[in-house]
C-alpha angles and dihedrals in degrees: 000000000000114000126243087244092055089049090052092047089056094049090046091048095048091048089052096045092048098034099126095043092046090049085055091050091052092051093053091047090051088049093051092051094049112106144148088238109093097215092054090055094040093049093041093053087048091053092049092057093058094046115153131212095297092229093160096059088039091058091044094053096041094050090048094050093046090056091049106257114163102179133094104245092090086073092053091044089049089052093046094051090049087053093052089047093052095046090054090051092054090049091048094051089056094049091047092042082228116185096192142040122179088350099303132091115285118238090252090054093051103036104015135251095288094057093044092051093047095048089050090052091048091051091050090053093049092046087059091047088058095046089050088059089064087067093219122125090199088060095048093044092053092047088052092046091050095046089051091047093052092049092047090049091053089049094050088050089055096046088054095046098110098046135060114268123231121224089254090051090052094048090049089054092046091048092050101037100038117359098054089058092052090044090053089052093060097036091053091055088055096046091053090052091048091242114186122253095265091048092048088050092054093045090051093048090051094055093045096050089042091053097049088050091050095051096046089051090049090053093053090047088060088063102030106040133061130244090256087064100038105027093232136082117285110260091012093150094055089045087053093047095248116151113217131177100269089059093045093050093046092050090050093052096041123111115253093257093050091044091052091049093046092048092050094045093048093049095044101047115320103248098207098202094050090047092047089050090053092047089052092044091058097037094243095156095049092045092049091050087053092057091047087054091052091054090043089053091048088051093055092046089060088067099057098097098033122099113296126227141091093314093055091047091054093050089053091049093050090053086058095044095052093071096040099050123114098204 
């Protein structure tokens, strides 16, 4: 497995390579969170302190550069996609009643559900303002589509809350809630560069497969990593009643007796330790990671006929990093 040091090296190298563009992303984000309304400024400042790795802007910028784009709209699009991502996290935290994200109190925990929902709505609107500046109906249409997909994925997950998910159900949720946004990042890079239909299809495929690998890995980290690494309680998904791939695969592989016990425990009270024990017994985490590797490999394969160079090398490296990360 890739070491933490190697992971940090990649993020550091990406930030150096894209320093000017990422500074532009940060400036756009700062401008979008500037308002005469105190709560917008206050929550905006708080969100900036908990900023993540900015993978979505990074993918957008790399895809645009790889395809030969020389303008400036890729920076705006990177910021718009980061705003969309942040808005979905705020909504997710409200739905999950989550007290923490990345080890710090969530917006809903600090300011209440009403503020979190309204700030998320504000971020959605500002994201579309930035997209409108790109003056491309294709760009705006894609952002509308991905926003609808994310909402539909959340609704489908709620709809399936009281039944056991199939692997296909799980992948549908992951595609809608996570992977479509990553796919939009790389697709938008291609649209800005006026990539042809086949190139755009490959870019979209990279982002989709990357996003699925990312989410599966994230779900295994919830079970395998500590709160120090992930910023949330070990086994939080199980405690919150969320079915992820390690559980689904373990349930599929379990003996009839264990499956019956696991089903009964899940429905009666979700004993986290017993469920975790069953997942370990049937190698749910390892098998889920193997599926993540398959999707990551498929992501890298989409790049083979696209323009070579440093940007493509970074995209290939990121597809490997996603399954080896610890946070």
